[in-house]
N, C-alpha and C positions, 0 to 999 in steps of 0.2 A: 672705129678701128684705128684711126690716126691718134686718138687720145691714149689707147692702150700701149701704142708704140712709144709714145713720149713718155709715158709713165715708166715703162721698161728700160728705157734709155737712162732716165733719172735714178732708177734704183741701181743699175749697173754702176753708174757714175759715183754714188755715194758708197757702194761696196768697196770699189777700187780705193776711193779716198780714205775709208776707214782702214784698210789693209796697208796702205802706204803710210799713214800717220800714226798708227797703233805701235809703240814700241815694242811691246811684247811679241807681236806677230813678226815685225821687223827683225828683232833679235833671233827669233826661231829660224827665219829664213837664212840670216847670216851664219848661223851655226851649222846649218846642214850643208854648206858649201864646202868642198874639199879645201884643206888647208895645206900650205906649202911650208916645209921646214928646212932649214938649212942646217942639218944635224951631222956632226962628226962623232963617230963612235970610237970609244976606247975598246969596247968589247960588244959583241952582237952574237946572238945565238938563235937558231931555228930548231925547234924541237917537235918530234912527231910522237904521238900517243896512240896506241891501239886500244881503243875503249872496248871494241868487240870484233869479231871476225869481219864485220861489215862497216863498222864505223871507226873513223880515225880522226884525230884533232891534230891540228898544226898550230903552234904558238911561236911567236917571234918577239924577243925581247933584247935589250941593250943598255948599256951604260955610255952616256954621252960625255964628251970631253969637259963639259962644264958642270958636271956632277949630277945631272938629272937621269932618271930611269925612264926607258922608252918602251911603251907597250900601247900600240895604237898611235900614240903621240907622246912627245917628251913631257914629264912632269916631276917635281921635286919628291925627295924621300920624305917620309914621315908625315905627310899631309894628304888629306882626301882630295880627289880630283874627279871631276865629272867629265867623261870623254865625250867625243862626237856621237858615239853609239849609245849614249845615255847610260853607261855603265859607271858606278862609283868605284875608283880604283884607289888602293892605298898599299904603299910598299915601304918595307923597312928592311934594313940590313940586319941579319941574323947572325947566329953563331957560326964561326968558321968561314965567314965571308959570302954566306949564302943570302939570296935576297928572296924575301917572301911577299908575294903579291896576292892580296885579296881582292876579289872581283865580285861586286854585287850587281846583278842585272836588272832589268825592268821589272821582273817579277819577284824581286827579293831573293832570288837564289844565290847563294854564296858559294863561290869556288875559290880555291887557293892554289897557287902555283909556287914552287919553289925552285929557284934558278942557281945552279952553281957553275959560275962562268969558267972557273978554274979547271973543273974536271969534266966540263960539257956533258952535265947531267941535269935532269929536271924531274920533278915530282908533280902530279896533278891531283887534288882532292876535290871532288864535287859529290853530288847527291848519288851519283852512280858507283862511288868507291874511290879507292886509291890506285893510282897508276903510275908507273915508272915510265920515263920516256924510252922509246924503242931506240931512238937515234937523235942526236943532237949535233948539229953542224955549226 
């Protein structure tokens, strides 16, 4: 019995050693921690979409003072960005000052959000259809 306990302790020790020293596991652990951002917004908007009578979606986006787009976290325009929630985000400034955000989730579902900060409106296009925002604040 004493031999089994000793073997079990050695196995636990080696597992902990592997987790601590493996950079892939260490980076994953770091990425899952919440990040703090000191972000100052030029414009920010929260929009509510009524998908059905029972389902609503809320999205918040903004433009930062240093020219980044903010959706979940700040990132630059015209470059793909992998967010903490493991979504691939890409945003570009479209015609008439609207910002087009493409979101690819973990299941490769693609959604598109169009934000018009000047007129406080937004559109959502996803696999369920196309929706205009009910309200943007």
